[in-house]
N, CA, C and O atoms as a Maestro MAE file, in Angstrom:
{
 s_m_m2io_version
 :::
 2.0.0
}

f_m_ct {
 s_m_title
 :::
 protein
 m_atom[316] {
  # First column is atom index #
  i_m_mmod_type
  r_m_x_coord
  r_m_y_coord
  r_m_z_coord
  i_m_residue_number
  s_m_chain_name
  s_m_pdb_residue_name
  s_m_pdb_atom_name
  i_m_atomic_number
  :::
  1 25 -32.742 -7.116 -3.689 1 A "MET " " N  " 7
  2 3 -31.727 -6.581 -2.660 1 A "MET " " CA " 6
  3 2 -32.144 -5.439 -1.800 1 A "MET " " C  " 6
  4 15 -32.393 -4.382 -2.380 1 A "MET " " O  " 8
  5 25 -32.257 -5.489 -0.519 2 A "SER " " N  " 7
  6 3 -32.712 -4.389 0.305 2 A "SER " " CA " 6
  7 2 -31.674 -3.882 0.946 2 A "SER " " C  " 6
  8 15 -30.683 -4.551 1.238 2 A "SER " " O  " 8
  9 25 -31.836 -2.535 1.243 3 A "ASN " " N  " 7
  10 3 -31.009 -1.518 1.697 3 A "ASN " " CA " 6
  11 2 -31.336 -1.371 2.997 3 A "ASN " " C  " 6
  12 15 -32.479 -0.928 3.110 3 A "ASN " " O  " 8
  13 25 -30.735 -1.586 4.126 4 A "SER " " N  " 7
  14 3 -30.943 -1.678 5.475 4 A "SER " " CA " 6
  15 2 -30.181 -0.532 6.201 4 A "SER " " C  " 6
  16 15 -29.982 -0.509 7.415 4 A "SER " " O  " 8
  17 25 -29.788 0.392 5.336 5 A "LYS " " N  " 7
  18 3 -29.379 1.735 5.921 5 A "LYS " " CA " 6
  19 2 -30.646 2.784 5.910 5 A "LYS " " C  " 6
  20 15 -31.418 2.790 4.951 5 A "LYS " " O  " 8
  21 25 -30.784 3.491 6.803 6 A "THR " " N  " 7
  22 3 -31.955 4.410 6.760 6 A "THR " " CA " 6
  23 2 -31.318 6.140 6.793 6 A "THR " " C  " 6
  24 15 -30.311 6.385 7.457 6 A "THR " " O  " 8
  25 25 -31.909 7.044 6.145 7 A "THR " " N  " 7
  26 3 -31.527 8.375 6.316 7 A "THR " " CA " 6
  27 2 -32.371 9.192 6.996 7 A "THR " " C  " 6
  28 15 -33.386 8.700 7.487 7 A "THR " " O  " 8
  29 25 -32.126 10.414 7.121 8 A "VAL " " N  " 7
  30 3 -33.102 11.146 8.010 8 A "VAL " " CA " 6
  31 2 -34.208 11.593 7.277 8 A "VAL " " C  " 6
  32 15 -35.200 12.008 7.875 8 A "VAL " " O  " 8
  33 25 -34.156 11.559 5.965 9 A "ASP " " N  " 7
  34 3 -35.456 11.718 5.111 9 A "ASP " " CA " 6
  35 2 -36.321 10.437 5.478 9 A "ASP " " C  " 6
  36 15 -37.512 10.583 5.752 9 A "ASP " " O  " 8
  37 25 -35.845 9.434 5.484 10 A "ASP " " N  " 7
  38 3 -36.671 8.033 5.916 10 A "ASP " " CA " 6
  39 2 -37.348 8.474 7.055 10 A "ASP " " C  " 6
  40 15 -38.446 7.916 7.042 10 A "ASP " " O  " 8
  41 25 -37.221 9.349 8.243 11 A "HIS " " N  " 7
  42 3 -37.743 9.325 9.145 11 A "HIS " " CA " 6
  43 2 -38.774 10.715 9.439 11 A "HIS " " C  " 6
  44 15 -39.573 10.865 10.363 11 A "HIS " " O  " 8
  45 25 -38.486 11.540 8.447 12 A "LYS " " N  " 7
  46 3 -39.291 12.535 8.604 12 A "LYS " " CA " 6
  47 2 -40.653 12.587 8.641 12 A "LYS " " C  " 6
  48 15 -41.225 13.400 9.367 12 A "LYS " " O  " 8
  49 25 -41.298 11.742 7.877 13 A "SER " " N  " 7
  50 3 -42.819 11.558 7.994 13 A "SER " " CA " 6
  51 2 -43.421 11.079 9.033 13 A "SER " " C  " 6
  52 15 -44.571 11.331 9.392 13 A "SER " " O  " 8
  53 25 -42.343 10.098 9.732 14 A "LYS " " N  " 7
  54 3 -42.830 9.284 11.152 14 A "LYS " " CA " 6
  55 2 -42.994 10.040 12.166 14 A "LYS " " C  " 6
  56 15 -42.358 11.091 12.242 14 A "LYS " " O  " 8
  57 25 -43.934 9.634 13.209 15 A "VAL " " N  " 7
  58 3 -44.451 10.122 14.250 15 A "VAL " " CA " 6
  59 2 -44.142 9.341 15.159 15 A "VAL " " C  " 6
  60 15 -44.604 8.202 15.094 15 A "VAL " " O  " 8
  61 25 -43.168 9.747 16.413 16 A "LEU " " N  " 7
  62 3 -42.745 8.892 17.585 16 A "LEU " " CA " 6
  63 2 -43.854 8.349 18.308 16 A "LEU " " C  " 6
  64 15 -44.937 8.934 18.303 16 A "LEU " " O  " 8
  65 25 -43.673 7.272 18.933 17 A "PRO " " N  " 7
  66 3 -44.883 6.830 19.719 17 A "PRO " " CA " 6
  67 2 -45.333 8.073 20.652 17 A "PRO " " C  " 6
  68 15 -46.509 8.041 21.013 17 A "PRO " " O  " 8
  69 25 -44.641 9.032 21.035 18 A "VAL " " N  " 7
  70 3 -44.994 9.717 21.968 18 A "VAL " " CA " 6
  71 2 -45.918 11.094 21.109 18 A "VAL " " C  " 6
  72 15 -46.331 12.122 21.645 18 A "VAL " " O  " 8
  73 25 -46.026 10.770 19.925 19 A "GLY " " N  " 7
  74 3 -46.991 11.446 19.220 19 A "GLY " " CA " 6
  75 2 -46.261 12.900 18.833 19 A "GLY " " C  " 6
  76 15 -46.917 13.937 18.925 19 A "GLY " " O  " 8
  77 25 -45.120 12.914 18.475 20 A "ILE " " N  " 7
  78 3 -44.036 14.172 17.986 20 A "ILE " " CA " 6
  79 2 -43.586 13.641 16.614 20 A "ILE " " C  " 6
  80 15 -43.128 12.503 16.512 20 A "ILE " " O  " 8
  81 25 -43.697 14.337 15.724 21 A "SER " " N  " 7
  82 3 -43.085 14.039 14.574 21 A "SER " " CA " 6
  83 2 -41.409 14.707 14.450 21 A "SER " " C  " 6
  84 15 -40.961 15.670 15.072 21 A "SER " " O  " 8
  85 25 -40.770 13.923 13.536 22 A "PHE " " N  " 7
  86 3 -39.182 14.334 13.637 22 A "PHE " " CA " 6
  87 2 -39.255 15.879 13.403 22 A "PHE " " C  " 6
  88 15 -38.578 16.593 14.143 22 A "PHE " " O  " 8
  89 25 -40.088 16.494 12.349 23 A "ASN " " N  " 7
  90 3 -40.072 17.925 12.005 23 A "ASN " " CA " 6
  91 2 -40.336 18.658 13.262 23 A "ASN " " C  " 6
  92 15 -39.760 19.734 13.424 23 A "ASN " " O  " 8
  93 25 -41.153 18.198 14.189 24 A "GLN " " N  " 7
  94 3 -41.515 19.059 15.340 24 A "GLN " " CA " 6
  95 2 -40.454 18.926 16.470 24 A "GLN " " C  " 6
  96 15 -40.518 19.763 17.370 24 A "GLN " " O  " 8
  97 25 -39.553 18.039 16.525 25 A "ILE " " N  " 7
  98 3 -38.255 17.775 17.353 25 A "ILE " " CA " 6
  99 2 -37.251 18.667 16.828 25 A "ILE " " C  " 6
  100 15 -36.672 19.464 17.566 25 A "ILE " " O  " 8
  101 25 -36.947 18.551 15.249 26 A "VAL " " N  " 7
  102 3 -35.997 19.495 14.804 26 A "VAL " " CA " 6
  103 2 -36.302 21.031 14.913 26 A "VAL " " C  " 6
  104 15 -35.422 21.889 14.994 26 A "VAL " " O  " 8
  105 25 -37.597 21.268 14.906 27 A "SER " " N  " 7
  106 3 -38.062 22.757 15.113 27 A "SER " " CA " 6
  107 2 -37.925 23.206 16.490 27 A "SER " " C  " 6
  108 15 -37.691 24.396 16.696 27 A "SER " " O  " 8
  109 25 -38.045 22.385 17.458 28 A "ALA " " N  " 7
  110 3 -37.775 22.734 18.911 28 A "ALA " " CA " 6
  111 2 -36.549 22.797 19.216 28 A "ALA " " C  " 6
  112 15 -36.111 23.609 20.032 28 A "ALA " " O  " 8
  113 25 -35.627 21.684 18.406 29 A "LEU " " N  " 7
  114 3 -34.037 21.985 18.591 29 A "LEU " " CA " 6
  115 2 -33.762 23.448 18.195 29 A "LEU " " C  " 6
  116 15 -33.155 24.205 18.953 29 A "LEU " " O  " 8
  117 25 -34.189 23.797 17.080 30 A "MET " " N  " 7
  118 3 -33.698 24.978 16.599 30 A "MET " " CA " 6
  119 2 -34.068 26.116 17.011 30 A "MET " " C  " 6
  120 15 -33.398 27.095 16.683 30 A "MET " " O  " 8
  121 25 -35.154 26.261 17.780 31 A "ARG " " N  " 7
  122 3 -35.690 27.157 18.841 31 A "ARG " " CA " 6
  123 2 -34.699 27.531 19.860 31 A "ARG " " C  " 6
  124 15 -34.456 28.714 20.098 31 A "ARG " " O  " 8
  125 25 -34.005 26.366 20.589 32 A "LEU " " N  " 7
  126 3 -33.310 26.767 21.688 32 A "LEU " " CA " 6
  127 2 -32.072 27.483 21.173 32 A "LEU " " C  " 6
  128 15 -31.612 27.483 20.031 32 A "LEU " " O  " 8
  129 25 -31.640 28.087 22.260 33 A "GLY " " N  " 7
  130 3 -30.404 28.866 22.241 33 A "GLY " " CA " 6
  131 2 -29.279 27.829 22.018 33 A "GLY " " C  " 6
  132 15 -29.555 26.650 22.241 33 A "GLY " " O  " 8
  133 25 -28.310 28.085 21.691 34 A "GLU " " N  " 7
  134 3 -27.037 26.985 21.645 34 A "GLU " " CA " 6
  135 2 -26.524 26.530 22.802 34 A "GLU " " C  " 6
  136 15 -25.963 25.440 22.690 34 A "GLU " " O  " 8
  137 25 -26.532 26.961 23.774 35 A "ARG " " N  " 7
  138 3 -26.230 26.579 25.109 35 A "ARG " " CA " 6
  139 2 -27.383 25.372 25.730 35 A "ARG " " C  " 6
  140 15 -27.141 24.341 26.358 35 A "ARG " " O  " 8
  141 25 -28.437 25.831 25.374 36 A "LYS " " N  " 7
  142 3 -29.677 25.092 25.943 36 A "LYS " " CA " 6
  143 2 -29.666 23.788 24.950 36 A "LYS " " C  " 6
  144 15 -30.037 22.663 25.284 36 A "LYS " " O  " 8
  145 25 -29.274 24.085 23.942 37 A "ARG " " N  " 7
  146 3 -29.562 22.908 22.865 37 A "ARG " " CA " 6
  147 2 -28.439 21.935 23.134 37 A "ARG " " C  " 6
  148 15 -28.619 20.724 23.267 37 A "ARG " " O  " 8
  149 25 -27.027 22.665 23.221 38 A "GLU " " N  " 7
  150 3 -26.152 21.452 23.546 38 A "GLU " " CA " 6
  151 2 -26.266 20.751 25.003 38 A "GLU " " C  " 6
  152 15 -25.881 19.594 25.171 38 A "GLU " " O  " 8
  153 25 -26.705 21.368 25.821 39 A "SER " " N  " 7
  154 3 -26.971 20.632 27.148 39 A "SER " " CA " 6
  155 2 -28.088 19.546 26.860 39 A "SER " " C  " 6
  156 15 -27.823 18.361 27.059 39 A "SER " " O  " 8
  157 25 -29.275 19.915 26.414 40 A "PHE " " N  " 7
  158 3 -30.259 19.001 26.045 40 A "PHE " " CA " 6
  159 2 -29.643 17.880 25.268 40 A "PHE " " C  " 6
  160 15 -29.686 16.764 25.788 40 A "PHE " " O  " 8
  161 25 -28.986 18.038 23.912 41 A "LEU " " N  " 7
  162 3 -28.320 16.889 23.083 41 A "LEU " " CA " 6
  163 2 -27.159 16.025 24.272 41 A "LEU " " C  " 6
  164 15 -27.060 14.809 24.436 41 A "LEU " " O  " 8
  165 25 -26.600 16.823 24.775 42 A "GLU " " N  " 7
  166 3 -25.774 16.012 25.733 42 A "GLU " " CA " 6
  167 2 -26.355 15.164 26.802 42 A "GLU " " C  " 6
  168 15 -25.878 14.058 27.055 42 A "GLU " " O  " 8
  169 25 -27.493 15.713 27.510 43 A "ASN " " N  " 7
  170 3 -28.354 14.866 28.305 43 A "ASN " " CA " 6
  171 2 -29.008 13.736 27.502 43 A "ASN " " C  " 6
  172 15 -29.183 12.622 27.995 43 A "ASN " " O  " 8
  173 25 -29.319 14.014 26.410 44 A "LEU " " N  " 7
  174 3 -30.248 12.859 25.471 44 A "LEU " " CA " 6
  175 2 -29.116 11.735 25.293 44 A "LEU " " C  " 6
  176 15 -29.469 10.581 25.535 44 A "LEU " " O  " 8
  177 25 -27.907 11.938 24.928 45 A "LEU " " N  " 7
  178 3 -26.998 11.071 24.742 45 A "LEU " " CA " 6
  179 2 -26.626 10.472 25.849 45 A "LEU " " C  " 6
  180 15 -26.253 9.299 25.818 45 A "LEU " " O  " 8
  181 25 -26.674 11.214 27.041 46 A "ALA " " N  " 7
  182 3 -26.278 10.648 28.219 46 A "ALA " " CA " 6
  183 2 -27.356 9.552 28.654 46 A "ALA " " C  " 6
  184 15 -26.857 8.627 29.293 46 A "ALA " " O  " 8
  185 25 -28.612 9.476 28.457 47 A "ALA " " N  " 7
  186 3 -29.259 8.767 28.790 47 A "ALA " " CA " 6
  187 2 -29.565 7.529 28.159 47 A "ALA " " C  " 6
  188 15 -30.326 6.653 28.569 47 A "ALA " " O  " 8
  189 25 -28.806 7.555 26.990 48 A "THR " " N  " 7
  190 3 -28.826 6.230 25.979 48 A "THR " " CA " 6
  191 2 -27.298 5.680 26.317 48 A "THR " " C  " 6
  192 15 -26.998 4.637 25.736 48 A "THR " " O  " 8
  193 25 -26.544 6.118 26.976 49 A "SER " " N  " 7
  194 3 -24.988 5.524 26.881 49 A "SER " " CA " 6
  195 2 -24.399 5.731 28.432 49 A "SER " " C  " 6
  196 15 -24.137 6.871 28.815 49 A "SER " " O  " 8
  197 25 -24.254 4.881 29.077 50 A "PRO " " N  " 7
  198 3 -23.724 4.914 30.455 50 A "PRO " " CA " 6
  199 2 -22.252 5.476 30.505 50 A "PRO " " C  " 6
  200 15 -21.777 6.302 31.285 50 A "PRO " " O  " 8
  201 25 -21.703 4.851 29.535 51 A "GLU " " N  " 7
  202 3 -19.920 5.485 29.304 51 A "GLU " " CA " 6
  203 2 -20.304 6.887 29.099 51 A "GLU " " C  " 6
  204 15 -20.015 7.626 30.040 51 A "GLU " " O  " 8
  205 25 -20.775 7.323 28.286 52 A "TYR " " N  " 7
  206 3 -21.000 8.945 28.023 52 A "TYR " " CA " 6
  207 2 -21.371 9.477 29.266 52 A "TYR " " C  " 6
  208 15 -20.659 10.390 29.684 52 A "TYR " " O  " 8
  209 25 -22.335 9.114 29.966 53 A "LEU " " N  " 7
  210 3 -22.917 9.844 31.031 53 A "LEU " " CA " 6
  211 2 -21.817 9.688 32.199 53 A "LEU " " C  " 6
  212 15 -21.729 10.630 32.988 53 A "LEU " " O  " 8
  213 25 -21.035 8.660 32.360 54 A "LYS " " N  " 7
  214 3 -19.834 8.662 33.363 54 A "LYS " " CA " 6
  215 2 -18.918 9.647 32.984 54 A "LYS " " C  " 6
  216 15 -18.352 10.204 33.925 54 A "LYS " " O  " 8
  217 25 -18.595 10.040 31.757 55 A "SER " " N  " 7
  218 3 -17.445 10.962 31.472 55 A "SER " " CA " 6
  219 2 -18.040 12.431 31.539 55 A "SER " " C  " 6
  220 15 -17.256 13.370 31.681 55 A "SER " " O  " 8
  221 25 -19.562 12.682 31.431 56 A "ILE " " N  " 7
  222 3 -19.870 14.048 31.619 56 A "ILE " " CA " 6
  223 2 -19.900 14.248 33.015 56 A "ILE " " C  " 6
  224 15 -19.645 15.365 33.465 56 A "ILE " " O  " 8
  225 25 -20.220 13.171 33.857 57 A "GLU " " N  " 7
  226 3 -20.390 13.476 35.290 57 A "GLU " " CA " 6
  227 2 -18.670 13.796 35.932 57 A "GLU " " C  " 6
  228 15 -18.340 14.711 36.686 57 A "GLU " " O  " 8
  229 25 -17.842 12.782 35.377 58 A "GLU " " N  " 7
  230 3 -16.517 13.312 35.795 58 A "GLU " " CA " 6
  231 2 -15.835 14.492 35.209 58 A "GLU " " C  " 6
  232 15 -14.802 14.949 35.700 58 A "GLU " " O  " 8
  233 25 -16.395 14.967 34.195 59 A "ALA " " N  " 7
  234 3 -15.904 16.301 33.528 59 A "ALA " " CA " 6
  235 2 -16.579 17.468 34.557 59 A "ALA " " C  " 6
  236 15 -15.891 18.391 34.993 59 A "ALA " " O  " 8
  237 25 -18.058 17.301 34.898 60 A "ARG " " N  " 7
  238 3 -18.768 18.239 35.510 60 A "ARG " " CA " 6
  239 2 -17.964 18.347 36.701 60 A "ARG " " C  " 6
  240 15 -17.409 19.428 36.894 60 A "ARG " " O  " 8
  241 25 -17.778 17.255 37.675 61 A "ARG " " N  " 7
  242 3 -16.943 17.211 38.880 61 A "ARG " " CA " 6
  243 2 -15.641 17.934 38.885 61 A "ARG " " C  " 6
  244 15 -15.277 18.698 39.780 61 A "ARG " " O  " 8
  245 25 -14.855 17.579 37.629 62 A "ASP " " N  " 7
  246 3 -13.730 18.212 37.567 62 A "ASP " " CA " 6
  247 2 -13.567 19.835 37.471 62 A "ASP " " C  " 6
  248 15 -12.735 20.536 38.047 62 A "ASP " " O  " 8
  249 25 -14.657 20.245 36.530 63 A "TYR " " N  " 7
  250 3 -14.775 21.567 36.753 63 A "TYR " " CA " 6
  251 2 -15.168 22.314 37.918 63 A "TYR " " C  " 6
  252 15 -14.531 23.320 38.229 63 A "TYR " " O  " 8
  253 25 -16.255 21.881 38.661 64 A "LYS " " N  " 7
  254 3 -16.790 22.197 39.934 64 A "LYS " " CA " 6
  255 2 -15.596 22.489 41.103 64 A "LYS " " C  " 6
  256 15 -15.494 23.412 41.911 64 A "LYS " " O  " 8
  257 25 -14.774 21.361 40.857 65 A "GLU " " N  " 7
  258 3 -13.659 21.212 41.993 65 A "GLU " " CA " 6
  259 2 -12.282 22.328 41.303 65 A "GLU " " C  " 6
  260 15 -11.367 22.681 42.046 65 A "GLU " " O  " 8
  261 25 -12.329 22.686 40.100 66 A "GLY " " N  " 7
  262 3 -11.435 23.438 39.614 66 A "GLY " " CA " 6
  263 2 -10.227 22.801 38.975 66 A "GLY " " C  " 6
  264 15 -9.147 23.374 38.825 66 A "GLY " " O  " 8
  265 25 -10.531 21.450 38.579 67 A "ARG " " N  " 7
  266 3 -9.467 20.828 37.849 67 A "ARG " " CA " 6
  267 2 -9.771 21.125 36.548 67 A "ARG " " C  " 6
  268 15 -10.319 20.249 35.879 67 A "ARG " " O  " 8
  269 25 -9.467 22.426 35.945 68 A "VAL " " N  " 7
  270 3 -9.559 22.853 34.569 68 A "VAL " " CA " 6
  271 2 -8.238 23.609 34.139 68 A "VAL " " C  " 6
  272 15 -7.500 24.164 34.954 68 A "VAL " " O  " 8
  273 25 -8.033 23.577 32.887 69 A "TYR " " N  " 7
  274 3 -6.805 24.645 32.537 69 A "TYR " " CA " 6
  275 2 -7.504 25.620 31.682 69 A "TYR " " C  " 6
  276 15 -8.463 25.362 30.956 69 A "TYR " " O  " 8
  277 25 -6.874 26.884 31.851 70 A "THR " " N  " 7
  278 3 -7.345 28.047 30.841 70 A "THR " " CA " 6
  279 2 -6.666 27.925 29.463 70 A "THR " " C  " 6
  280 15 -5.680 27.222 29.240 70 A "THR " " O  " 8
  281 25 -7.233 28.598 28.679 71 A "HIS " " N  " 7
  282 3 -6.939 28.667 27.209 71 A "HIS " " CA " 6
  283 2 -5.409 28.874 27.076 71 A "HIS " " C  " 6
  284 15 -4.806 28.268 26.190 71 A "HIS " " O  " 8
  285 25 -4.760 29.708 27.923 72 A "GLU " " N  " 7
  286 3 -3.569 30.122 27.614 72 A "GLU " " CA " 6
  287 2 -2.825 28.898 28.235 72 A "GLU " " C  " 6
  288 15 -1.952 28.511 27.457 72 A "GLU " " O  " 8
  289 25 -2.884 28.193 29.336 73 A "GLU " " N  " 7
  290 3 -2.300 27.069 30.038 73 A "GLU " " CA " 6
  291 2 -2.131 26.061 28.872 73 A "GLU " " C  " 6
  292 15 -1.005 25.695 28.536 73 A "GLU " " O  " 8
  293 25 -3.366 25.568 28.193 74 A "VAL " " N  " 7
  294 3 -3.470 24.626 27.137 74 A "VAL " " CA " 6
  295 2 -2.458 24.901 26.047 74 A "VAL " " C  " 6
  296 15 -1.604 24.068 25.742 74 A "VAL " " O  " 8
  297 25 -2.565 26.049 25.481 75 A "PHE " " N  " 7
  298 3 -1.847 26.361 24.110 75 A "PHE " " CA " 6
  299 2 -0.558 27.359 24.488 75 A "PHE " " C  " 6
  300 15 -0.167 28.143 23.623 75 A "PHE " " O  " 8
  301 25 0.004 27.320 25.613 76 A "LYS " " N  " 7
  302 3 1.085 28.017 26.127 76 A "LYS " " CA " 6
  303 2 2.272 27.947 25.009 76 A "LYS " " C  " 6
  304 15 2.876 28.884 24.488 76 A "LYS " " O  " 8
  305 25 2.419 26.528 24.803 77 A "ASP " " N  " 7
  306 3 3.822 26.267 24.138 77 A "ASP " " CA " 6
  307 2 3.508 26.041 22.468 77 A "ASP " " C  " 6
  308 15 4.329 25.441 21.775 77 A "ASP " " O  " 8
  309 25 2.284 26.562 21.915 78 A "ILE " " N  " 7
  310 3 1.890 26.542 20.721 78 A "ILE " " CA " 6
  311 2 2.277 28.081 20.062 78 A "ILE " " C  " 6
  312 15 1.804 29.049 20.658 78 A "ILE " " O  " 8
  313 25 2.979 28.289 19.056 79 A "LYS " " N  " 7
  314 3 3.184 29.546 18.689 79 A "LYS " " CA " 6
  315 2 2.748 29.686 17.266 79 A "LYS " " C  " 6
  316 15 2.842 30.773 16.696 79 A "LYS " " O  " 8
  :::
 }
 m_bond[315] {
  # First column is bond index #
  i_m_from
  i_m_to
  i_m_order
  :::
  1 1 2 1
  2 2 3 1
  3 3 4 2
  4 3 5 1
  5 5 6 1
  6 6 7 1
  7 7 8 2
  8 7 9 1
  9 9 10 1
  10 10 11 1
  11 11 12 2
  12 11 13 1
  13 13 14 1
  14 14 15 1
  15 15 16 2
  16 15 17 1
  17 17 18 1
  18 18 19 1
  19 19 20 2
  20 19 21 1
  21 21 22 1
  22 22 23 1
  23 23 24 2
  24 23 25 1
  25 25 26 1
  26 26 27 1
  27 27 28 2
  28 27 29 1
  29 29 30 1
  30 30 31 1
  31 31 32 2
  32 31 33 1
  33 33 34 1
  34 34 35 1
  35 35 36 2
  36 35 37 1
  37 37 38 1
  38 38 39 1
  39 39 40 2
  40 39 41 1
  41 41 42 1
  42 42 43 1
  43 43 44 2
  44 43 45 1
  45 45 46 1
  46 46 47 1
  47 47 48 2
  48 47 49 1
  49 49 50 1
  50 50 51 1
  51 51 52 2
  52 51 53 1
  53 53 54 1
  54 54 55 1
  55 55 56 2
  56 55 57 1
  57 57 58 1
  58 58 59 1
  59 59 60 2
  60 59 61 1
  61 61 62 1
  62 62 63 1
  63 63 64 2
  64 63 65 1
  65 65 66 1
  66 66 67 1
  67 67 68 2
  68 67 69 1
  69 69 70 1
  70 70 71 1
  71 71 72 2
  72 71 73 1
  73 73 74 1
  74 74 75 1
  75 75 76 2
  76 75 77 1
  77 77 78 1
  78 78 79 1
  79 79 80 2
  80 79 81 1
  81 81 82 1
  82 82 83 1
  83 83 84 2
  84 83 85 1
  85 85 86 1
  86 86 87 1
  87 87 88 2
  88 87 89 1
  89 89 90 1
  90 90 91 1
  91 91 92 2
  92 91 93 1
  93 93 94 1
  94 94 95 1
  95 95 96 2
  96 95 97 1
  97 97 98 1
  98 98 99 1
  99 99 100 2
  100 99 101 1
  101 101 102 1
  102 102 103 1
  103 103 104 2
  104 103 105 1
  105 105 106 1
  106 106 107 1
  107 107 108 2
  108 107 109 1
  109 109 110 1
  110 110 111 1
  111 111 112 2
  112 111 113 1
  113 113 114 1
  114 114 115 1
  115 115 116 2
  116 115 117 1
  117 117 118 1
  118 118 119 1
  119 119 120 2
  120 119 121 1
  121 121 122 1
  122 122 123 1
  123 123 124 2
  124 123 125 1
  125 125 126 1
  126 126 127 1
  127 127 128 2
  128 127 129 1
  129 129 130 1
  130 130 131 1
  131 131 132 2
  132 131 133 1
  133 133 134 1
  134 134 135 1
  135 135 136 2
  136 135 137 1
  137 137 138 1
  138 138 139 1
  139 139 140 2
  140 139 141 1
  141 141 142 1
  142 142 143 1
  143 143 144 2
  144 143 145 1
  145 145 146 1
  146 146 147 1
  147 147 148 2
  148 147 149 1
  149 149 150 1
  150 150 151 1
  151 151 152 2
  152 151 153 1
  153 153 154 1
  154 154 155 1
  155 155 156 2
  156 155 157 1
  157 157 158 1
  158 158 159 1
  159 159 160 2
  160 159 161 1
  161 161 162 1
  162 162 163 1
  163 163 164 2
  164 163 165 1
  165 165 166 1
  166 166 167 1
  167 167 168 2
  168 167 169 1
  169 169 170 1
  170 170 171 1
  171 171 172 2
  172 171 173 1
  173 173 174 1
  174 174 175 1
  175 175 176 2
  176 175 177 1
  177 177 178 1
  178 178 179 1
  179 179 180 2
  180 179 181 1
  181 181 182 1
  182 182 183 1
  183 183 184 2
  184 183 185 1
  185 185 186 1
  186 186 187 1
  187 187 188 2
  188 187 189 1
  189 189 190 1
  190 190 191 1
  191 191 192 2
  192 191 193 1
  193 193 194 1
  194 194 195 1
  195 195 196 2
  196 195 197 1
  197 197 198 1
  198 198 199 1
  199 199 200 2
  200 199 201 1
  201 201 202 1
  202 202 203 1
  203 203 204 2
  204 203 205 1
  205 205 206 1
  206 206 207 1
  207 207 208 2
  208 207 209 1
  209 209 210 1
  210 210 211 1
  211 211 212 2
  212 211 213 1
  213 213 214 1
  214 214 215 1
  215 215 216 2
  216 215 217 1
  217 217 218 1
  218 218 219 1
  219 219 220 2
  220 219 221 1
  221 221 222 1
  222 222 223 1
  223 223 224 2
  224 223 225 1
  225 225 226 1
  226 226 227 1
  227 227 228 2
  228 227 229 1
  229 229 230 1
  230 230 231 1
  231 231 232 2
  232 231 233 1
  233 233 234 1
  234 234 235 1
  235 235 236 2
  236 235 237 1
  237 237 238 1
  238 238 239 1
  239 239 240 2
  240 239 241 1
  241 241 242 1
  242 242 243 1
  243 243 244 2
  244 243 245 1
  245 245 246 1
  246 246 247 1
  247 247 248 2
  248 247 249 1
  249 249 250 1
  250 250 251 1
  251 251 252 2
  252 251 253 1
  253 253 254 1
  254 254 255 1
  255 255 256 2
  256 255 257 1
  257 257 258 1
  258 258 259 1
  259 259 260 2
  260 259 261 1
  261 261 262 1
  262 262 263 1
  263 263 264 2
  264 263 265 1
  265 265 266 1
  266 266 267 1
  267 267 268 2
  268 267 269 1
  269 269 270 1
  270 270 271 1
  271 271 272 2
  272 271 273 1
  273 273 274 1
  274 274 275 1
  275 275 276 2
  276 275 277 1
  277 277 278 1
  278 278 279 1
  279 279 280 2
  280 279 281 1
  281 281 282 1
  282 282 283 1
  283 283 284 2
  284 283 285 1
  285 285 286 1
  286 286 287 1
  287 287 288 2
  288 287 289 1
  289 289 290 1
  290 290 291 1
  291 291 292 2
  292 291 293 1
  293 293 294 1
  294 294 295 1
  295 295 296 2
  296 295 297 1
  297 297 298 1
  298 298 299 1
  299 299 300 2
  300 299 301 1
  301 301 302 1
  302 302 303 1
  303 303 304 2
  304 303 305 1
  305 305 306 1
  306 306 307 1
  307 307 308 2
  308 307 309 1
  309 309 310 1
  310 310 311 1
  311 311 312 2
  312 311 313 1
  313 313 314 1
  314 314 315 1
  315 315 316 2
  :::
 }
}
């Protein structure tokens, strides 16, 4: 019986076709600041998901055009 599920450990020793190992990728991500890391991962996911990309574009457009709520507005009725 073969197990088709893979884990992170299964990939740690592998080198991607671009010559970068799993550990090098993780190390690079860890060196990024939180904001840059979040932005990078958001863009990486977007590159592989048209629906996600569309939702990000919409959110960025809303933010740019001022269609946002403050923290106080969102939680005004919560005590």
